[in-house]
C-alpha positions as CSV (number, residue, x, y, z in Angstrom):
1,X,84.3,-69.8,-78.0
2,X,81.8,-70.3,-80.7
3,X,80.1,-67.8,-83.0
4,X,76.7,-68.5,-84.5
5,X,77.1,-70.0,-88.0
6,X,73.8,-68.2,-88.9
7,X,75.7,-64.9,-88.6
8,X,77.5,-65.4,-92.0
9,X,74.2,-66.4,-93.7
10,X,72.4,-63.2,-92.9
11,X,71.9,-60.4,-95.4
12,X,74.6,-57.8,-95.1
13,X,73.2,-54.8,-93.2
14,X,73.9,-51.1,-93.7
15,X,76.6,-49.6,-91.5
16,X,75.5,-48.0,-88.3
17,X,75.6,-44.2,-88.3
18,X,78.7,-42.9,-86.5
19,X,80.1,-39.5,-85.7
20,X,82.4,-38.1,-88.4
21,X,80.9,-40.1,-91.2
22,X,80.8,-37.0,-93.4
23,X,84.0,-35.3,-92.3
24,X,86.1,-34.1,-95.2
25,X,89.9,-34.0,-94.9
26,X,92.6,-32.2,-97.1
27,X,95.0,-34.1,-99.3
28,X,98.5,-33.1,-100.5
29,X,97.0,-32.7,-104.0
30,X,94.8,-29.8,-102.8
31,X,91.6,-31.8,-103.0
32,X,89.3,-32.8,-100.1
33,X,87.7,-36.2,-99.6
34,X,85.4,-37.9,-97.0
35,X,87.6,-39.4,-94.4
36,X,87.8,-43.2,-94.3
37,X,88.3,-44.0,-90.6
38,X,89.9,-47.5,-90.7
39,X,91.6,-47.5,-87.3
40,X,88.7,-48.9,-85.2
41,X,91.0,-51.2,-83.3
42,X,92.6,-48.2,-81.6
43,X,89.4,-46.2,-81.1
44,X,86.1,-46.7,-82.9
45,X,84.1,-43.6,-83.8
46,X,81.2,-43.0,-81.5
47,X,77.8,-44.2,-82.7
48,X,75.5,-41.3,-83.5
49,X,72.8,-42.9,-81.3
50,X,75.2,-43.0,-78.3
51,X,76.1,-39.4,-78.7
52,X,72.5,-38.4,-79.0
53,X,71.5,-40.3,-75.9
54,X,74.4,-38.7,-73.9
55,X,73.4,-35.3,-75.2
56,X,69.8,-35.9,-74.1
57,X,70.9,-36.8,-70.6
58,X,73.4,-33.9,-70.2
59,X,70.8,-31.2,-69.0
60,X,69.9,-33.6,-66.2
61,X,73.5,-34.0,-65.1
62,X,73.8,-34.1,-61.3
63,X,75.9,-35.5,-58.4
64,X,75.9,-39.3,-57.9
65,X,75.0,-41.2,-54.8
66,X,73.7,-39.6,-51.6
67,X,72.4,-36.5,-53.3
68,X,68.9,-35.6,-52.2
69,X,68.0,-33.5,-55.2
70,X,65.9,-34.7,-58.2
71,X,68.9,-34.5,-60.6
72,X,71.1,-36.4,-58.2
73,X,68.6,-39.1,-57.8
74,X,68.1,-39.3,-61.6
75,X,71.9,-39.5,-62.2
76,X,72.3,-42.2,-59.5
77,X,69.5,-44.3,-61.0
78,X,71.0,-43.9,-64.5
79,X,74.5,-44.9,-63.3
80,X,73.2,-48.0,-61.5
81,X,70.9,-48.9,-64.4
82,X,74.0,-48.7,-66.7
83,X,75.7,-51.2,-64.5
84,X,72.9,-53.7,-65.0
85,X,72.7,-53.1,-68.7
86,X,76.4,-53.8,-69.1
87,X,76.0,-57.0,-67.0
88,X,73.3,-58.2,-69.4
89,X,75.3,-57.3,-72.5
90,X,78.2,-59.4,-71.2
91,X,76.0,-62.4,-70.1
92,X,77.2,-62.1,-66.5
93,X,76.2,-64.4,-63.7
94,X,73.6,-63.1,-61.2
95,X,76.3,-62.5,-58.5
96,X,78.9,-61.0,-60.7
97,X,80.0,-57.4,-60.1
98,X,80.4,-54.7,-62.7
99,X,83.0,-52.1,-61.8
100,X,83.4,-49.0,-64.0
101,X,87.0,-48.0,-64.7
102,X,88.8,-45.8,-67.1
103,X,89.7,-48.4,-69.7
104,X,90.7,-52.0,-70.3
105,X,94.2,-51.1,-69.1
106,X,92.7,-49.7,-65.9
107,X,90.5,-52.7,-65.4
108,X,93.3,-55.2,-65.7
109,X,95.6,-53.2,-63.4
110,X,92.7,-53.1,-60.9
111,X,92.4,-56.9,-61.1
112,X,96.2,-57.3,-60.7
113,X,96.1,-55.2,-57.5
114,X,93.3,-57.5,-56.2
115,X,95.0,-60.8,-56.7
116,X,95.7,-62.8,-53.6
117,X,99.3,-62.8,-52.3
118,X,101.3,-65.5,-54.1
119,X,99.2,-65.7,-57.2
120,X,100.9,-66.7,-60.4
121,X,99.7,-65.1,-63.6
122,X,99.9,-66.9,-67.0
123,X,99.8,-64.8,-70.1
124,X,100.7,-65.5,-73.7
125,X,103.4,-63.2,-75.3
126,X,100.7,-62.4,-77.9
127,X,98.7,-60.2,-75.6
128,X,98.3,-56.4,-75.9
129,X,100.5,-54.6,-73.3
130,X,97.4,-53.8,-71.3
131,X,97.0,-57.5,-70.6
132,X,100.7,-58.4,-70.7
133,X,102.2,-55.9,-68.3
134,X,100.0,-55.4,-65.2
135,X,100.9,-58.7,-63.5
136,X,104.6,-58.0,-63.0
137,X,104.2,-54.8,-61.0
138,X,103.7,-56.5,-57.6
139,X,106.7,-58.2,-55.9
140,X,104.5,-60.8,-54.3
141,X,103.1,-62.1,-57.7
142,X,104.8,-64.4,-60.2
143,X,104.3,-64.2,-64.0
144,X,104.8,-66.9,-66.6
145,X,104.8,-65.6,-70.2
146,X,103.9,-68.3,-72.6
147,X,105.2,-68.5,-76.2
148,X,103.0,-67.7,-79.1
149,X,100.9,-70.7,-80.2
150,X,100.2,-71.5,-83.8
151,X,96.8,-73.0,-83.5
152,X,93.9,-73.1,-81.0
153,X,94.8,-76.6,-80.0
154,X,98.4,-75.6,-79.3
155,X,97.2,-72.6,-77.2
156,X,95.1,-74.9,-75.0
157,X,97.9,-77.6,-74.7
158,X,100.5,-75.0,-73.9
159,X,98.4,-73.5,-71.1
160,X,97.6,-76.9,-69.7
161,X,101.2,-77.9,-69.5
162,X,102.2,-74.7,-67.8
163,X,99.4,-74.8,-65.3
164,X,100.2,-78.5,-64.4
165,X,103.8,-77.7,-63.9
166,X,103.4,-74.7,-61.6
167,X,105.0,-74.8,-58.2
168,X,103.8,-74.1,-55.6
169,X,100.2,-75.1,-56.5
170,X,98.7,-71.8,-55.2
171,X,96.2,-69.4,-56.7
172,X,96.6,-68.7,-60.5
173,X,95.2,-66.4,-63.0
174,X,95.1,-66.8,-66.8
175,X,94.8,-63.7,-68.9
176,X,93.8,-64.1,-72.6
177,X,92.4,-62.0,-75.4
178,X,89.2,-62.8,-77.1
179,X,90.4,-61.4,-80.5
180,X,93.9,-60.2,-81.3
181,X,94.4,-56.5,-81.7
182,X,97.1,-57.3,-84.3
183,X,95.7,-60.1,-86.5
184,X,92.0,-59.9,-85.5
185,X,92.0,-63.7,-85.0
186,X,89.6,-65.2,-82.5
187,X,91.0,-67.1,-79.6
188,X,89.5,-70.4,-78.1
189,X,88.1,-68.7,-75.0
190,X,85.8,-71.4,-73.8
191,X,88.4,-74.1,-74.2
192,X,91.1,-72.0,-72.4
193,X,88.6,-71.3,-69.5
194,X,88.0,-75.0,-69.2
195,X,91.7,-75.8,-69.1
196,X,92.3,-73.1,-66.5
197,X,89.5,-74.3,-64.2
198,X,90.6,-77.9,-64.6
199,X,93.9,-76.9,-63.1
200,X,92.5,-74.8,-60.3
201,X,93.1,-71.4,-62.0
202,X,90.9,-68.5,-62.8
203,X,90.7,-66.6,-66.1
204,X,90.2,-63.0,-67.2
205,X,89.1,-62.2,-70.8
206,X,90.5,-59.1,-72.5
207,X,87.4,-58.4,-74.6
208,X,88.6,-55.0,-75.9
209,X,88.7,-56.2,-79.5
210,X,86.0,-58.8,-79.1
211,X,83.0,-57.0,-77.5
212,X,82.5,-54.5,-80.4
213,X,82.3,-57.3,-82.9
214,X,80.8,-60.4,-81.3
215,X,78.5,-61.1,-78.4
216,X,80.3,-62.0,-75.1
217,X,79.0,-64.8,-72.9
218,X,80.7,-64.6,-69.6
219,X,78.6,-67.3,-67.9
220,X,78.4,-69.5,-70.9
221,X,82.1,-69.5,-71.6
222,X,82.7,-69.8,-67.8
223,X,85.3,-66.9,-67.7
224,X,85.8,-65.4,-64.3
225,X,86.2,-61.7,-65.4
226,X,85.8,-59.7,-68.5
227,X,87.5,-56.3,-69.3
228,X,86.8,-53.9,-72.1
229,X,86.9,-50.2,-73.0
230,X,84.1,-47.9,-74.1
231,X,86.2,-46.2,-76.7
232,X,86.4,-49.4,-78.7
233,X,82.7,-50.1,-78.3
234,X,81.5,-47.0,-80.2
235,X,81.3,-44.9,-77.0
236,X,83.2,-41.7,-76.3
237,X,86.6,-41.8,-74.5
238,X,86.9,-42.1,-70.8
239,X,85.3,-45.3,-69.3
240,X,85.9,-49.0,-69.2
241,X,84.5,-52.1,-67.4
242,X,85.8,-54.9,-65.2
243,X,83.0,-57.5,-64.7
244,X,83.0,-60.8,-63.0
245,X,83.4,-62.7,-59.7
246,X,83.2,-60.6,-56.5
247,X,85.2,-62.5,-54.0
248,X,88.8,-61.4,-54.9
249,X,87.6,-57.9,-55.5
250,X,85.8,-57.9,-52.2
251,X,88.8,-59.2,-50.2
252,X,91.3,-56.8,-51.8
253,X,92.2,-53.4,-50.6
254,X,90.4,-50.7,-52.5
255,X,92.0,-49.8,-55.8
256,X,91.9,-46.1,-54.8
257,X,91.3,-44.7,-51.3
258,X,88.7,-42.0,-51.0
259,X,85.1,-41.0,-50.9
260,X,82.6,-43.5,-52.4
261,X,84.8,-46.5,-51.6
262,X,84.4,-45.9,-47.9
263,X,81.3,-46.8,-45.9
264,X,82.4,-45.3,-42.6
265,X,85.4,-43.3,-41.4
266,X,86.2,-42.5,-37.8
267,X,89.1,-40.8,-36.0
268,X,91.0,-42.9,-33.4
269,X,92.2,-41.5,-30.1
270,X,95.8,-41.9,-31.2
271,X,95.2,-39.6,-34.2
272,X,94.8,-42.3,-36.7
273,X,91.8,-43.1,-38.9
274,X,89.7,-46.3,-39.1
275,X,87.9,-47.0,-42.3
276,X,85.1,-49.5,-43.1
277,X,85.2,-50.0,-46.9
278,X,82.3,-50.9,-49.1
279,X,82.2,-54.6,-50.2
280,X,80.4,-54.1,-53.6
281,X,81.5,-52.5,-56.8
282,X,81.8,-49.1,-55.0
283,X,84.8,-50.5,-53.2
284,X,86.9,-49.9,-56.3
285,X,85.2,-46.8,-57.6
286,X,86.5,-44.1,-55.3
287,X,85.8,-40.5,-56.2
288,X,83.0,-39.1,-58.2
289,X,82.2,-41.6,-60.9
290,X,82.2,-41.0,-64.6
291,X,78.5,-41.2,-65.0
292,X,78.4,-40.0,-68.6
293,X,81.1,-42.5,-69.5
294,X,79.1,-45.4,-67.9
295,X,75.9,-44.2,-69.5
296,X,77.7,-44.0,-72.9
297,X,78.9,-47.6,-72.6
298,X,75.4,-48.8,-71.6
299,X,73.9,-46.9,-74.6
300,X,76.4,-48.6,-76.9
301,X,75.5,-52.0,-75.5
302,X,71.8,-51.2,-76.2
303,X,72.6,-50.0,-79.7
304,X,74.6,-53.1,-80.7
305,X,72.1,-55.5,-79.1
306,X,69.2,-53.9,-80.9
307,X,71.1,-53.8,-84.2
308,X,71.7,-57.5,-83.7
309,X,75.1,-59.2,-83.8
310,X,73.8,-61.6,-86.4
311,X,73.6,-58.6,-88.8
312,X,76.7,-56.8,-87.6
313,X,78.9,-59.9,-88.0
314,X,77.5,-60.4,-91.5
315,X,78.3,-56.8,-92.4
316,X,81.8,-57.1,-91.0
317,X,82.6,-60.5,-92.6
318,X,81.7,-59.0,-96.0
319,X,84.3,-56.2,-95.3
320,X,86.9,-58.7,-94.1
321,X,86.5,-60.8,-97.2
322,X,86.9,-57.8,-99.5
323,X,90.0,-56.5,-97.7
324,X,91.7,-59.9,-97.6
325,X,90.9,-60.5,-101.2
326,X,92.1,-57.1,-102.3
327,X,95.4,-57.4,-100.4
328,X,96.0,-60.9,-101.7
329,X,96.0,-59.5,-105.3
330,X,98.7,-56.9,-104.6
331,X,102.3,-58.1,-105.1
332,X,104.6,-57.7,-102.2
333,X,101.9,-57.5,-99.6
334,X,101.9,-60.0,-96.7
335,X,99.1,-60.3,-94.3
336,X,100.2,-61.3,-90.7
337,X,98.5,-64.3,-89.1
338,X,99.3,-66.3,-86.1
339,X,97.0,-69.3,-86.3
340,X,96.9,-71.8,-89.2
341,X,93.9,-71.3,-91.4
342,X,91.0,-73.7,-90.9
343,X,89.7,-74.5,-94.4
344,X,85.9,-75.0,-94.6
345,X,85.2,-73.5,-91.2
346,X,81.6,-72.5,-91.0
347,X,82.3,-69.7,-88.4
348,X,84.1,-66.5,-88.7
349,X,87.7,-66.8,-87.5
350,X,88.5,-63.2,-87.1
351,X,87.2,-59.7,-86.5
352,X,87.8,-56.7,-88.7
353,X,91.5,-56.2,-87.7
354,X,94.1,-57.0,-90.4
355,X,97.8,-56.2,-90.2
356,X,100.2,-56.4,-93.1
357,X,103.6,-55.4,-94.4
358,X,104.6,-54.2,-97.9
359,X,107.8,-55.3,-99.4
360,X,110.1,-52.3,-100.0
361,X,108.1,-49.9,-97.9
362,X,108.6,-48.5,-94.5
363,X,105.2,-48.9,-92.7
364,X,105.2,-45.3,-91.4
365,X,105.7,-44.0,-94.9
366,X,103.0,-46.2,-96.3
367,X,100.4,-45.2,-93.6
368,X,101.3,-41.5,-94.1
369,X,100.7,-41.8,-97.8
370,X,97.4,-43.5,-97.3
371,X,96.3,-40.5,-95.2
372,X,97.8,-37.6,-97.1
373,X,97.0,-38.9,-100.6
374,X,93.8,-40.8,-100.1
375,X,92.2,-39.6,-96.9
376,X,92.4,-43.0,-95.3
377,X,93.3,-43.4,-91.6
378,X,95.1,-46.6,-90.6
379,X,97.7,-47.3,-88.0
380,X,101.4,-48.3,-88.2
381,X,103.9,-49.6,-85.7
382,X,103.8,-52.4,-83.2
383,X,100.3,-51.8,-81.9
384,X,101.2,-52.0,-78.2
385,X,101.8,-55.7,-78.8
386,X,105.6,-55.7,-79.4
387,X,106.4,-59.4,-78.7
388,X,103.6,-60.6,-81.0
389,X,104.5,-58.3,-83.9
390,X,108.1,-59.3,-83.7
391,X,107.1,-63.0,-83.7
392,X,104.9,-62.5,-86.7
393,X,107.7,-60.7,-88.5
394,X,110.1,-63.6,-87.9
395,X,112.2,-61.8,-85.2
396,X,113.0,-63.0,-81.8
397,X,110.4,-61.4,-79.4
398,X,113.3,-59.9,-77.4
399,X,115.2,-58.6,-80.5
400,X,115.9,-54.8,-80.4
401,X,113.8,-52.9,-82.9
402,X,111.7,-49.8,-83.2
403,X,108.6,-48.5,-85.0
404,X,107.5,-45.1,-86.3
405,X,110.3,-43.1,-88.0
406,X,111.6,-44.4,-91.3
407,X,115.2,-44.3,-90.2
408,X,116.7,-47.7,-89.2
409,X,117.2,-47.8,-85.4
410,X,120.7,-48.2,-84.0
411,X,121.3,-51.7,-82.7
412,X,118.3,-53.3,-84.3
413,X,116.3,-53.6,-87.5
414,X,113.1,-52.1,-88.6
415,X,110.2,-54.0,-87.0
416,X,106.7,-52.7,-87.7
417,X,103.6,-53.2,-89.7
418,X,100.4,-51.5,-91.0
419,X,97.0,-52.2,-89.5
420,X,93.6,-51.6,-91.1
421,X,90.6,-52.1,-88.8
422,X,86.9,-51.5,-89.2
423,X,83.5,-52.5,-87.8
424,X,79.8,-51.7,-87.5
425,X,80.1,-48.1,-88.8
426,X,82.3,-48.8,-91.8
427,X,80.7,-48.4,-95.3
428,X,81.8,-50.8,-98.0
429,X,83.1,-47.9,-100.1
430,X,85.8,-47.2,-97.5
431,X,87.4,-50.6,-97.6
432,X,87.2,-50.6,-101.4
433,X,89.0,-47.2,-101.5
434,X,91.6,-48.7,-99.1
435,X,92.4,-51.7,-101.3
436,X,92.5,-49.6,-104.4
437,X,94.9,-47.2,-102.7
438,X,97.2,-50.0,-101.6
439,X,97.3,-51.3,-105.1
440,X,98.1,-47.9,-106.5
441,X,100.7,-47.1,-104.0
442,X,102.5,-50.4,-104.6
443,X,102.3,-50.0,-108.4
444,X,103.0,-46.3,-108.7
445,X,104.6,-45.1,-105.5
446,X,103.7,-42.1,-103.4
447,X,102.9,-38.9,-105.3
448,X,104.1,-36.5,-102.5
449,X,107.3,-36.2,-100.5
450,X,107.6,-37.0,-96.8
451,X,110.0,-36.3,-94.0
452,X,110.6,-37.5,-90.4
453,X,109.1,-35.2,-87.7
454,X,109.0,-36.1,-84.0
455,X,109.8,-39.8,-84.9
456,X,107.0,-40.1,-87.5
457,X,106.8,-40.0,-91.3
458,X,104.7,-36.9,-92.3
459,X,103.8,-35.3,-95.6
460,X,105.6,-32.2,-96.8
461,X,102.5,-30.0,-97.1
462,X,104.5,-27.1,-98.4
463,X,104.8,-28.9,-101.7
464,X,101.1,-28.7,-102.2
465,X,101.4,-25.0,-102.8
């Protein structure tokens, strides 16, 4: 996968307006500050423009498909137009299908259900659970979990060896992330796709963390499917996408059985029911579709395209550089990385997702202090990528361990980290406040007291009074 080198040479653009940009939150000191949302990797704030476009459509809300009324026709046209806009955004091939789902997790579970009998799935242990877990749920599928590579070259070579050694030599699917949800590092998608195809396998790209930050080129990278979520792409919660080749989806049983997926239903004389299913995207979209969710995703695709990824990447790279420089200056802070650095590289090697640990601090306590004392929202834990975080922390991927509460778990040691993430809507001031807060917490300690509640470290707000 390549990112335009011109992206890092562009003037840094202003952040895109997002919902909540002026929200003020209370601190344990009794003050209020503007909230610094730095948990984009979990859910990015919705773009103001997306929200406005959804609100403008809302009065015209109507039933979708087969409705004869004006609003039904309008909603149907908008739903299908959203499908085409998403296909354009992803650089899909002319005959690819775009299926609207609930999320990346839903998309990959749908694809897992559609795999031909006897398929072997290959996935690196470094994947998010949404990409790591769906393949093992069917008894007629086999799964090979590959060890964490330490370079792009090692990733490709590891996959090639595994594919070449598979027995029997039947259908195979490779699942790989475009950008890690733990380290933000970009993966060699084009090279992995070439390796998969050279060995008769197909590949699905988990673009949940990539699509909000860099353009996706489904056809150019020659990936078979792409999955992503609207809530990470600056759209409100509730919708996702699986886009790609139609044949396995067409040949599979519908993901859900119901209206919309069925073309014709007849009752047999013996009391049974015969069903003719649709062969297009509708085959896997049973039930009334989430039109607003699909439209919101399409609106986000338009907004990012018109803002220009050249400018967005430049803005984000400026923030990445500031965060990494700031963290490097704080004693006891270790940033987690999987791949070896490539000095002198002309292209960005990561998106705005950075995880780290602080010597002497429980990660839950540190994240709670950032929120309660500085109004900064980050994430702590294992980030739904348990094997990867354990590998990065120097533990065996299967070693017992927990995250969340500050108490050491029985039978295992404390295994977790802190993650800061940002993107197109993040102002420079927020990451500067974050690095200053990290520096102050490490130097001076937390000002408030904290307790464990429901497995998490939380501030003792009573002390504020």
